[in-house]
C-alpha positions as CSV (number, residue, x, y, z in Angstrom):
1,M,-82.8,-19.9,36.3
2,F,-83.1,-17.3,33.6
3,K,-80.9,-15.1,35.7
4,S,-78.2,-17.8,35.9
5,V,-78.3,-18.3,32.1
6,A,-77.9,-14.6,31.6
7,V,-74.9,-14.4,33.9
8,I,-73.2,-17.3,32.0
9,I,-73.9,-15.7,28.6
10,S,-72.4,-12.4,29.9
11,C,-69.3,-14.1,31.1
12,I,-68.8,-15.9,27.7
13,L,-69.2,-12.6,25.9
14,I,-66.6,-10.9,28.2
15,I,-64.1,-13.6,27.7
16,F,-64.6,-13.6,23.9
17,A,-64.2,-9.8,23.8
18,V,-61.0,-9.8,25.9
19,G,-59.6,-12.6,23.8
20,C,-60.2,-10.7,20.6
21,K,-58.6,-7.5,22.0
22,T,-55.6,-9.4,23.1
23,E,-55.1,-11.1,19.7
24,S,-55.5,-7.7,17.9
25,N,-52.5,-6.2,19.8
26,V,-50.0,-8.9,18.9
27,Q,-47.4,-7.1,16.7
28,K,-44.2,-9.2,17.1
29,G,-43.2,-7.4,20.2
30,R,-43.5,-3.9,18.7
31,P,-46.2,-1.2,18.6
32,P,-48.3,-1.3,15.4
33,D,-46.6,1.8,13.9
34,Q,-43.1,0.3,14.3
35,D,-41.3,-1.5,11.4
36,D,-40.7,-5.3,11.8
37,S,-37.0,-5.1,10.7
38,D,-34.1,-5.1,13.0
39,D,-33.3,-1.9,14.8
40,D,-30.1,-0.6,13.2
41,S,-30.6,3.1,13.7
42,D,-27.0,3.6,14.8
43,S,-25.7,2.8,11.3
44,S,-26.8,6.2,10.2
45,D,-24.4,7.7,12.7
46,I,-21.3,6.0,11.3
47,P,-19.1,8.6,9.5
48,D,-19.0,9.0,5.7
49,K,-15.9,7.5,4.2
50,P,-13.0,9.8,3.3
51,T,-12.2,10.2,-0.4
52,E,-9.5,11.5,-2.8
53,L,-6.6,9.7,-0.9
54,K,-3.2,10.6,-2.4
55,A,0.3,9.4,-1.6
56,S,3.3,11.6,-2.4
57,A,6.8,10.4,-1.6
58,D,9.8,12.4,-0.3
59,P,13.2,10.6,-0.4
60,D,12.6,9.0,3.0
61,A,8.9,9.4,3.8
62,I,5.4,9.2,2.2
63,L,2.9,12.0,2.6
64,L,-0.8,11.0,2.7
65,S,-3.7,13.4,2.1
66,W,-7.4,12.9,1.8
67,R,-10.8,14.6,1.8
68,D,-12.9,14.6,5.0
69,N,-16.6,14.0,4.1
70,S,-18.1,13.6,7.6
71,D,-18.9,16.0,10.5
72,N,-19.2,13.4,13.2
73,E,-15.9,11.4,13.1
74,Q,-13.8,11.0,16.2
75,G,-10.7,10.3,14.0
76,F,-9.3,8.6,10.9
77,R,-7.6,5.2,10.8
78,I,-4.8,4.6,8.2
79,Y,-4.1,1.1,6.9
80,F,-1.0,0.1,4.9
81,S,0.5,-2.9,3.1
82,D,3.8,-3.7,1.4
83,A,3.4,-2.7,-2.2
84,T,6.4,-4.8,-3.3
85,I,4.5,-8.0,-2.3
86,E,1.6,-9.2,-4.4
87,D,-1.7,-9.5,-2.3
88,A,0.1,-8.4,0.8
89,P,-2.4,-8.0,3.8
90,Y,-3.3,-4.6,5.1
91,T,-2.4,-3.6,8.7
92,A,-3.7,-0.7,10.8
93,L,-0.9,1.9,10.9
94,V,-2.2,4.7,13.1
95,D,-5.3,6.6,14.3
96,V,-5.3,10.4,13.8
97,G,-7.6,13.0,15.2
98,T,-10.8,14.7,14.1
99,D,-10.6,16.9,11.0
100,T,-7.1,15.7,10.2
101,T,-6.6,15.3,6.5
102,Q,-2.8,14.6,6.2
103,Y,-0.3,12.2,7.7
104,Y,3.5,12.1,7.2
105,H,4.7,8.4,7.3
106,Y,8.4,8.4,7.8
107,V,9.7,5.0,6.5
108,G,13.3,5.6,5.3
109,A,14.8,4.6,1.9
110,E,13.9,1.5,-0.2
111,Q,10.3,1.3,0.8
112,S,7.0,1.1,-1.1
113,F,3.6,1.0,0.5
114,E,-0.1,1.1,-0.5
115,Y,-2.7,2.8,1.8
116,Y,-6.4,3.3,2.5
117,V,-8.1,5.4,5.1
118,T,-11.4,5.1,7.1
119,A,-13.3,7.4,9.4
120,F,-14.6,6.2,12.8
121,N,-16.6,7.1,15.9
122,S,-18.3,5.3,18.7
123,H,-20.9,3.9,16.3
124,G,-18.4,2.2,14.0
125,E,-16.0,2.6,11.2
126,S,-16.7,3.9,7.7
127,E,-16.2,2.2,4.4
128,K,-12.7,2.3,2.9
129,S,-11.4,5.2,0.9
130,N,-9.7,4.6,-2.4
131,T,-6.1,3.2,-2.3
132,A,-2.9,5.1,-3.0
133,S,0.7,4.1,-3.1
134,D,4.2,5.5,-3.6
135,K,7.8,4.7,-3.0
136,T,10.9,6.3,-1.4
137,R,14.4,6.6,-2.8
138,P,16.5,3.5,-3.4
139,N,19.4,2.4,-1.2
140,E,22.9,2.4,-2.5
141,P,23.1,-0.7,-4.8
142,A,25.2,-3.4,-3.3
143,I,27.9,-4.3,-5.9
144,S,28.2,-8.1,-5.8
145,Y,31.1,-8.4,-8.2
146,A,33.3,-6.3,-10.4
147,E,35.9,-8.0,-12.5
148,C,37.9,-7.6,-15.7
149,R,38.2,-10.6,-18.0
150,C,40.8,-10.6,-20.8
151,G,41.0,-12.8,-23.9
152,L,43.9,-13.4,-26.2
153,A,42.4,-11.7,-29.2
154,K,39.5,-9.6,-28.0
155,G,41.2,-7.6,-25.3
156,C,39.5,-7.2,-21.9
157,R,35.9,-6.5,-20.9
158,I,34.5,-5.4,-17.5
159,I,31.7,-7.2,-15.8
160,V,29.7,-5.7,-13.0
161,G,26.9,-7.1,-10.9
162,W,24.8,-5.7,-8.1
163,M,21.7,-6.4,-6.0
164,D,18.4,-5.4,-7.5
165,S,16.5,-2.7,-5.7
166,K,12.7,-3.1,-5.1
167,V,11.9,0.5,-5.7
168,D,14.1,1.4,-8.7
169,D,13.1,2.9,-12.0
170,G,16.4,2.0,-13.6
171,Y,20.2,1.9,-13.3
172,K,23.2,3.7,-14.8
173,L,26.7,2.2,-15.1
174,K,29.8,4.5,-15.3
175,I,33.3,3.3,-15.8
176,D,36.1,5.9,-15.3
177,G,33.4,8.7,-15.3
178,K,31.9,7.7,-18.6
179,E,28.3,6.4,-18.8
180,H,28.2,3.1,-20.5
181,C,24.5,2.3,-20.3
182,S,21.2,3.1,-18.5
183,C,19.3,-0.1,-17.9
184,T,15.8,-0.9,-17.0
185,E,15.4,-4.3,-18.6
186,S,18.1,-4.5,-21.3
187,C,20.1,-1.9,-23.2
188,L,23.2,-1.4,-25.3
189,P,26.1,-1.0,-25.1
190,C,25.5,-3.0,-22.0
191,D,23.4,-6.1,-21.6
192,C,21.5,-6.1,-18.3
193,S,19.8,-9.0,-16.6
194,G,17.1,-8.8,-13.9
195,G,16.1,-10.8,-10.9
196,T,17.7,-10.8,-7.5
197,F,20.9,-9.6,-9.1
198,F,21.4,-7.1,-11.9
199,G,24.5,-7.3,-14.0
200,C,26.1,-5.4,-16.9
201,W,28.9,-6.4,-19.1
202,V,30.4,-3.9,-21.5
203,T,30.3,-5.1,-25.1
204,A,30.9,-2.0,-27.2
205,E,34.5,-1.4,-26.2
206,T,37.5,-3.3,-24.8
207,F,40.0,-2.4,-22.1
208,L,43.7,-2.8,-22.0
209,P,45.4,-5.5,-19.8
210,S,47.2,-4.3,-16.7
211,T,44.9,-1.2,-16.2
212,S,42.7,-0.3,-13.3
213,H,39.2,1.3,-13.6
214,Q,36.7,3.1,-11.3
215,I,33.2,1.6,-11.3
216,E,30.1,3.7,-10.4
217,V,26.6,2.1,-10.2
218,Y,23.6,4.5,-10.0
219,V,20.1,3.4,-9.1
220,Y,17.3,5.9,-9.4
221,N,13.6,6.5,-9.2
222,D,11.4,9.7,-9.4
223,V,12.3,10.8,-5.9
224,G,16.0,10.2,-5.7
225,E,19.1,8.2,-6.6
226,A,21.9,6.4,-4.9
227,T,25.4,5.4,-5.9
228,S,27.9,2.7,-5.1
229,Y,31.6,2.6,-6.1
230,S,34.1,-0.1,-6.7
231,S,37.4,-0.6,-8.6
232,V,38.6,-3.3,-10.9
233,Q,42.0,-4.3,-12.2
234,C,42.5,-5.9,-15.6
235,P,45.0,-8.7,-15.4
236,A,48.3,-8.7,-17.2
237,P,48.5,-10.4,-20.6
């Protein structure tokens, strides 16, 4: 009888000891020396973001350059948006290779874009670089009208209108080779109005009836200029 009681007590002690050992090893599925947070070790292998992005325009292209700050990228991804539209979305433009720090974006005239660059590899994509923007040369301004209006006492004046460029820094109007004004918003001796159409009308001098005149409209920005030509005939008195 005493032997049976001893066996029962031994079994109870063994079960209790095994149970305590099992409970002491419960570590949320990890060994005791491992952190409980999610395993995101791959994030340290994502490349550092590029910096010092610059955009420099030629007449028909925009040259991008940036600083490579990583040694484990597989390439760089360039994003761009239309800088003439407020809050325009960014779109991936192109991926370029490892250690590349320049890209020549040929876009043609009358374009303005904003850019940023990221570095990427098989672990992911870096944060964005700074943004940079520039614009190419303007197209020739489309002259919408050129006419000469004559009054009985005030002689004739010439009125010229043209389509507004989205990349201009200003305009110049010449009549018969003489510059009459250089307009950004308004100026004298011309009055200029903005919007979809730009227009100038000469106010400082008058023209004679029954005369013809050569019109030149220049549009310019810091990378180039373009010119359109037209002619106008002042009516007979």
